[in-house]
C-alpha positions as CSV (number, residue, x, y, z in Angstrom):
1,M,130.9,118.6,-220.2
2,L,129.3,121.7,-219.2
3,D,130.9,121.0,-215.4
4,Q,134.0,120.6,-217.2
5,T,134.5,123.4,-219.4
6,P,134.6,127.5,-218.0
7,A,131.8,129.7,-219.5
8,P,132.4,133.2,-218.8
9,R,130.5,136.1,-219.9
10,G,131.2,136.8,-223.2
11,R,133.9,134.4,-223.2
12,E,132.0,131.4,-224.0
13,L,133.5,129.9,-227.0
14,L,135.2,127.6,-226.0
15,A,132.3,126.2,-224.2
16,A,130.3,126.6,-227.4
17,T,132.8,124.7,-229.2
18,G,132.8,121.7,-226.5
19,L,128.7,121.6,-226.2
20,A,128.8,121.3,-230.4
21,A,131.1,118.5,-230.1
22,F,129.3,116.0,-227.5
23,C,126.3,117.1,-229.3
24,S,127.1,116.1,-232.7
25,A,128.8,113.1,-231.7
26,R,125.4,111.9,-229.4
27,W,122.7,113.3,-232.4
28,P,125.0,113.3,-235.2
29,E,122.1,113.2,-237.4
30,I,121.0,117.3,-236.4
31,E,123.3,120.1,-237.5
32,W,124.7,121.8,-234.3
33,K,126.5,125.2,-235.3
34,V,129.0,127.7,-233.3
35,Q,128.5,130.8,-234.3
36,P,130.7,133.4,-232.8
37,Y,130.0,137.2,-231.8
38,G,132.4,139.5,-230.9
39,A,136.6,138.5,-230.0
40,E,135.2,135.7,-227.7
41,G,131.8,135.4,-227.7
42,A,129.6,132.3,-228.6
43,N,126.5,130.6,-229.2
44,L,125.2,127.3,-229.8
45,V,122.0,126.9,-232.7
46,A,120.9,124.2,-234.1
47,T,117.3,124.1,-235.9
48,C,115.1,121.1,-237.0
49,G,112.5,123.1,-239.7
50,P,109.4,125.5,-238.0
51,G,108.3,126.2,-234.5
52,P,109.2,128.1,-231.3
53,L,112.6,129.3,-230.0
54,L,113.9,127.2,-227.2
55,Y,116.2,129.4,-225.2
56,S,119.0,129.3,-222.7
57,H,122.1,130.8,-222.0
58,L,125.9,129.0,-221.8
59,D,127.7,131.6,-219.4
60,T,127.5,131.6,-215.9
61,S,127.0,134.4,-213.0
62,L,130.3,133.7,-211.6
63,D,133.6,133.6,-214.1
64,G,135.1,130.3,-215.2
65,D,134.6,127.6,-212.0
66,G,134.2,130.4,-209.2
67,R,137.4,131.1,-208.3
68,A,137.1,134.5,-209.8
69,A,135.0,136.0,-207.8
70,P,136.1,135.7,-204.3
71,E,134.3,139.4,-203.7
72,V,131.1,137.4,-203.7
73,T,131.9,133.7,-202.3
74,G,133.9,134.7,-200.2
75,R,136.1,132.3,-201.3
76,E,139.8,131.2,-203.3
77,D,138.7,127.3,-203.8
78,A,137.1,125.4,-206.4
79,P,134.0,124.4,-205.7
80,G,134.6,120.7,-206.9
81,P,133.3,118.9,-209.5
82,L,129.4,117.9,-210.3
83,V,128.2,115.0,-208.3
84,V,125.1,113.1,-209.1
85,T,123.6,110.7,-206.1
86,D,120.2,109.2,-205.8
87,G,118.3,111.3,-208.8
88,V,120.3,114.6,-207.4
89,A,122.7,116.3,-209.1
90,E,124.7,118.9,-206.8
91,G,127.3,121.4,-208.6
92,F,128.4,124.7,-209.5
93,C,125.9,126.9,-210.9
94,L,123.4,124.6,-212.0
95,G,120.7,127.0,-210.7
96,V,121.7,129.9,-212.6
97,A,121.7,127.8,-216.3
98,R,123.5,124.8,-216.6
99,A,120.7,122.3,-215.3
100,P,118.0,124.2,-217.4
101,V,120.6,124.2,-220.5
102,A,120.8,120.0,-220.1
103,A,117.0,119.8,-219.9
104,A,117.1,122.1,-222.8
105,V,119.6,120.4,-225.2
106,A,118.0,116.7,-224.6
107,A,114.3,118.1,-225.5
108,F,115.2,119.7,-228.4
109,A,117.1,116.3,-229.5
110,N,114.1,114.7,-229.1
111,A,111.3,116.8,-230.3
112,R,113.3,117.3,-233.3
113,Q,111.6,120.6,-234.0
114,G,112.1,124.2,-234.3
115,T,115.4,126.0,-233.1
116,L,117.6,125.8,-230.3
117,L,119.6,129.0,-229.1
118,I,122.1,128.1,-226.2
119,A,123.0,131.7,-225.9
120,G,126.1,133.6,-224.4
121,S,125.7,136.5,-222.9
122,G,123.0,135.8,-221.0
123,T,123.6,137.0,-217.2
124,H,123.7,140.8,-216.8
125,R,127.0,142.6,-216.8
126,R,128.1,146.0,-216.8
127,G,128.9,147.1,-220.5
128,G,126.5,143.7,-221.6
129,H,123.4,143.8,-223.0
130,G,122.3,140.5,-224.5
131,E,124.9,140.0,-226.9
132,G,124.5,136.8,-227.9
133,V,121.3,136.6,-228.3
134,R,121.0,139.9,-230.4
135,A,124.0,138.0,-232.8
136,Y,121.6,135.6,-233.1
137,L,118.7,137.6,-233.7
138,A,120.6,140.0,-236.5
139,S,121.9,137.2,-238.0
140,A,118.2,134.9,-238.2
141,P,116.7,134.7,-241.6
142,S,113.2,135.2,-239.9
143,L,112.0,135.6,-236.9
144,P,111.2,132.7,-234.6
145,P,107.0,132.9,-234.2
146,A,107.3,132.3,-230.1
147,A,109.9,131.6,-227.6
148,I,110.6,129.5,-224.8
149,V,113.3,130.7,-222.1
150,A,114.2,128.0,-220.2
151,K,116.1,129.0,-216.8
152,G,115.6,128.2,-213.4
153,G,112.8,129.7,-211.4
154,P,109.7,128.8,-209.4
155,P,106.9,126.7,-210.4
156,A,105.5,128.7,-212.7
157,L,104.8,130.2,-216.5
158,I,106.4,133.8,-216.3
159,T,105.1,135.9,-219.2
160,E,105.9,139.8,-217.5
161,E,109.8,140.5,-217.0
162,P,111.2,143.7,-215.3
163,G,113.7,145.5,-216.6
164,A,117.1,146.7,-214.8
165,A,119.9,148.8,-214.9
166,F,123.0,149.4,-213.3
167,L,123.5,152.4,-211.1
168,K,127.2,153.9,-209.9
169,V,126.9,156.5,-207.0
170,R,130.3,158.9,-206.9
171,I,130.6,160.4,-203.5
172,T,133.6,163.0,-203.9
173,G,135.6,165.0,-201.3
174,R,139.1,166.1,-201.2
175,P,142.4,163.2,-200.5
176,G,144.3,163.7,-197.3
177,V,147.1,161.8,-195.1
178,A,145.9,159.0,-192.2
179,M,148.9,161.1,-190.2
180,L,147.2,164.2,-190.9
181,P,143.2,163.5,-190.9
182,A,142.2,166.9,-191.2
183,T,143.7,167.0,-194.6
184,A,140.5,165.4,-196.0
185,V,137.3,166.5,-196.8
186,P,135.5,165.0,-194.8
187,V,137.8,165.1,-192.4
188,G,139.0,161.7,-191.1
189,G,138.5,160.8,-195.3
190,I,135.6,159.7,-196.9
191,V,135.7,155.9,-196.2
192,R,134.9,156.6,-192.6
193,H,131.6,158.1,-193.4
194,A,130.6,155.4,-195.8
195,G,128.1,153.9,-193.8
196,L,126.2,157.3,-193.9
197,V,126.1,156.6,-197.6
198,L,125.0,153.5,-197.3
199,D,121.5,154.6,-195.0
200,A,121.2,157.2,-198.1
201,V,120.9,154.7,-200.5
202,E,118.8,152.7,-198.5
203,T,116.8,155.3,-197.8
204,W,116.4,156.2,-201.3
205,R,115.4,152.3,-201.7
206,E,112.9,152.1,-199.0
207,R,110.9,155.5,-201.2
208,Y,111.7,153.8,-204.6
209,L,109.9,150.5,-203.5
210,A,107.5,152.1,-202.3
211,S,106.2,154.3,-204.9
212,R,106.6,151.8,-207.5
213,A,103.8,149.3,-206.8
214,P,103.9,146.4,-208.6
215,F,102.7,146.7,-212.3
216,G,101.0,143.7,-214.0
217,R,102.7,140.7,-212.4
218,V,106.3,142.7,-212.1
219,G,107.9,144.5,-209.1
220,A,110.8,146.7,-208.1
221,Q,113.9,146.2,-206.3
222,A,117.5,147.7,-205.9
223,G,120.6,146.6,-203.8
224,V,124.2,147.7,-203.6
225,G,126.0,145.7,-204.9
226,A,129.8,146.6,-204.6
227,I,131.3,149.5,-202.9
228,R,135.3,150.7,-203.3
229,A,137.3,153.3,-202.3
230,G,141.3,154.1,-202.1
231,W,144.4,152.0,-203.1
232,T,144.6,148.7,-201.2
233,E,148.7,149.0,-201.8
234,K,149.0,152.2,-200.1
235,P,146.2,152.5,-197.0
236,D,147.8,155.7,-195.6
237,L,147.0,157.8,-198.4
238,L,142.9,158.7,-197.7
239,P,141.0,159.0,-201.2
240,A,139.1,161.1,-202.4
241,E,136.5,159.3,-203.5
242,L,133.7,156.6,-202.5
243,L,132.0,154.3,-205.7
244,L,129.0,152.2,-204.9
245,D,127.2,150.1,-207.6
246,L,123.6,149.2,-207.8
247,Y,121.3,146.6,-209.4
248,V,117.9,148.4,-209.9
249,I,114.8,146.3,-210.8
250,T,112.6,148.5,-212.9
251,V,108.8,148.2,-213.6
252,P,107.0,149.4,-216.9
253,G,107.0,152.8,-217.7
254,E,110.5,153.6,-215.9
255,R,113.2,156.0,-216.8
256,G,117.2,156.5,-216.4
257,S,116.8,160.1,-215.5
258,R,113.9,159.6,-212.8
259,L,115.8,157.1,-210.7
260,A,119.3,159.4,-210.8
261,T,117.3,162.0,-209.7
262,E,115.5,160.5,-207.2
263,L,118.8,158.8,-205.8
264,T,120.4,162.4,-205.9
265,A,118.3,164.5,-204.0
266,T,118.5,161.6,-201.4
267,L,122.2,161.7,-201.2
268,H,122.4,165.7,-201.6
269,A,119.9,166.0,-198.6
270,V,122.5,163.3,-196.6
271,L,125.6,165.4,-197.5
272,A,124.3,168.8,-196.6
273,G,125.2,170.1,-193.1
274,G,126.6,167.0,-192.0
275,P,130.0,165.2,-191.7
276,L,129.7,165.2,-195.4
277,E,129.2,168.5,-195.9
278,G,132.0,169.5,-198.7
279,C,131.1,166.6,-200.9
280,S,129.5,166.0,-204.1
281,A,127.2,163.4,-205.4
282,H,127.2,162.1,-208.8
283,V,124.7,159.0,-210.1
284,E,125.0,157.3,-213.8
285,V,122.7,155.3,-215.1
286,E,123.9,152.1,-217.5
287,W,120.3,151.5,-218.5
288,L,120.2,147.2,-219.6
289,H,116.5,146.6,-220.3
290,D,113.2,148.3,-220.5
291,A,110.4,145.8,-218.5
292,Q,108.3,143.7,-221.4
293,V,105.6,141.6,-221.3
294,T,103.6,138.7,-223.3
295,E,100.0,138.9,-224.0
296,E,98.0,136.0,-222.1
297,R,96.1,135.3,-224.5
298,A,99.2,134.7,-226.8
299,P,99.6,131.4,-228.3
300,I,102.7,130.2,-227.0
301,V,101.2,131.2,-223.4
302,K,98.2,129.0,-223.9
303,A,100.1,126.2,-225.1
304,A,102.5,126.4,-222.0
305,E,99.1,126.4,-220.0
306,H,97.9,123.7,-221.9
307,A,102.0,121.3,-221.5
308,W,102.3,122.5,-218.0
309,A,98.6,120.1,-216.7
310,H,99.9,117.3,-219.1
311,V,103.3,117.0,-217.5
312,F,102.5,118.5,-213.6
313,D,99.8,117.5,-211.7
314,E,99.8,121.1,-209.6
315,A,98.4,124.1,-211.5
316,P,101.9,126.7,-212.2
317,L,102.4,129.5,-209.2
318,D,100.3,132.7,-209.8
319,I,103.0,135.1,-209.8
320,V,102.9,138.4,-208.6
321,G,105.7,141.2,-208.4
322,W,108.4,138.9,-210.2
323,T,112.2,140.4,-209.6
324,G,114.2,138.2,-212.3
325,S,115.0,139.4,-215.6
326,T,116.5,137.7,-218.3
327,D,117.4,138.2,-222.2
328,G,113.5,137.1,-222.3
329,V,113.1,140.7,-222.1
330,V,115.2,140.8,-225.5
331,L,113.3,138.7,-227.3
332,R,110.1,140.4,-226.6
333,E,111.5,143.6,-227.5
334,Y,111.9,142.0,-230.8
335,G,108.0,141.7,-231.0
336,I,108.4,137.3,-230.2
337,D,105.8,135.9,-228.1
338,T,108.1,134.6,-225.0
339,V,107.0,132.3,-221.8
340,R,109.9,131.6,-219.2
341,V,109.9,128.4,-217.2
342,G,112.5,126.2,-215.6
343,P,113.4,123.8,-213.0
344,Q,113.8,125.0,-209.0
345,S,117.1,124.2,-207.4
346,E,118.4,124.9,-203.8
347,R,121.7,126.3,-202.8
348,S,123.6,123.2,-202.0
349,A,124.3,123.9,-197.7
350,V,127.9,123.4,-197.9
351,D,128.9,125.5,-200.6
352,P,126.6,128.5,-201.8
353,R,128.6,128.3,-205.1
354,R,126.9,125.3,-205.9
355,D,123.2,124.3,-206.6
356,V,121.2,120.8,-205.7
357,V,119.0,119.8,-208.1
358,D,116.1,116.9,-208.5
359,L,116.6,115.4,-212.0
360,A,113.2,113.9,-212.0
361,V,111.8,117.6,-211.9
362,L,114.4,118.7,-214.8
363,A,112.9,115.4,-216.6
364,R,109.3,116.6,-216.2
365,Y,111.0,120.3,-217.4
366,Q,112.5,118.2,-220.3
367,R,108.9,116.8,-221.3
368,L,107.7,120.3,-221.1
369,Y,110.6,121.5,-223.6
370,E,110.0,119.0,-225.9
371,L,105.8,119.2,-226.0
372,L,106.1,123.1,-226.5
373,L,108.3,122.2,-229.6
374,S,106.3,119.5,-231.3
375,G,102.7,119.9,-229.9
376,D,100.2,120.5,-232.4
377,D,98.1,122.5,-230.2
378,L,101.1,125.2,-230.2
379,H,101.0,125.0,-234.2
380,E,97.7,125.6,-234.9
381,H,97.4,128.1,-232.5
382,V,100.3,129.9,-233.7
383,H,98.4,129.5,-237.2
384,D,95.4,131.2,-236.1
385,H,97.1,134.2,-234.7
């Protein structure tokens, strides 16, 4: 059902309604509620009494069926339907959310305890700050005692997550025309010197990583995700602006103003005295989340360690320098102790939009979620806490 229903970020109502209908038909004794928010956003929520919150998200990183982002994937064709062969599933965006969602829904239906939240707007996007989970928390009669984030990752119990921000770099010169390249500033047009700007950003990135040593179990990271300039319908005009968009992973204590100041200084050093002399540099910061941590002595963490030992033959990996940020940071903002844990996947060798998941591994994580929802040890720990 998930594979056949697109769930673009902020427009998950159709997928949430379809999932609610599927679950209601399969488990009619549970009340499955669609919680709309915004214009077309929606969560799926179900509650079976007290207990922790089991969270995953409905939306996918690539909109729709993947054809809406050829700028990223380099492909216009559809990624094809879900295929299950010899205990292995392969399909669109399984790793990002759909495989963990399936495990979370099945675990909740079996455990019949706690609350299930399959939220919309769980992926990072410009102008988006966890609207789905925030809509749920704002309407909940009380906050859950703890939360489990069911999202793919390493075989580990992740208790700390970094913050995140989007940065926009704007280099501005003067427009010109291709037939008279000297009319532009810089001469020949700003696009001609885009490599200098990218090199400057990389210089800043290296300094940023060197100056932000791993803090606790999280680390810093940054990358350029988009670059654009000019008018594609009229390339005989040399544009005045070059725009770069960066995604930055932050450690605790980071400030957006510091990011902007350091990157601007690096850009100014490149502009001065070179081909880009006469251009200006400006950096805008869109702050998404602060880094957050759940103490290792928290009841949900101890319960997760205990449940892991029941399900898996090997101890969880000891993660250091983790750079993945989810809605777990939002839950922790509300004072909810949270642990992230989920199945592993691999990208398809044929189509990178598709992921490959071992269903036996997925079943183990389903069992882990069941234990965390219904385990007496967790309830005792929460009560003592």
